[in-house]
N, C-alpha and C positions, 0 to 999 in steps of 0.2 A: 518523459523519461529523461535521464541525465546520463552523461558519460563521465563517470567518476574515475580518476586515476587509481590504480590498484593500491598505491601507498596511502590513499586517503579513505579507503573503505572501512578500516578499523575505527576511524573517527565517526563515520555514520553509524556503525554498529553500536558504538557507545552512546550516541545521541538517541538512537532508536531502541534503547533498553526497554524491555517489556514486549518487544516484537522479535520474531525469528526471521532471519533472512532466508528466503527460499527462491529457487529457480522456477520461473513460470514460462509458459509457452504463449506467445502473443502473435496474432494474425493481423497484419497491416492491411489497409484498404487496397494496396497494390498487389495483394496476394503474397507478399513476402512474409516470412516468419522470423521472429526474434526470440531469444531465450534470455531475457534480462532477469536480474534479481529483483525481488519485491520483499518488503517487510510486512509480515503477517502477524496480526495481534494473536497472542497465545493464551491470554487469560479470558476465555469465553465466559466464565462465570461472572466476571466483573461487568459485563454488558447485558446480562439477562434482564435486568430491571430498567434498562434504558428505553426511551421512547423510540419506536420505529418511525423512520421517515418514509412514509408510504410513497411519496413521489420520487424518492431516491436522490433528490437534489437538496443538499444541506443549505445552500445559500437561499434558494427559493423558499424553503421551509421557515427559515428564521428572519427573513426580510419581508414578511407579510405585514 
């Protein structure tokens, strides 16, 4: 996670075009909770034909 100054969020929104900024609820290891923003991919149809990474680790998948 990053702490981004409010006046720079619009720059991230522009960079992350194709994604929607949504508020999420995150539980930390120390049982504290945060509500950060996250960019969520909105074009689900664009990824329907993509290969599923079964292990869930992109780096491990492509560094074999």
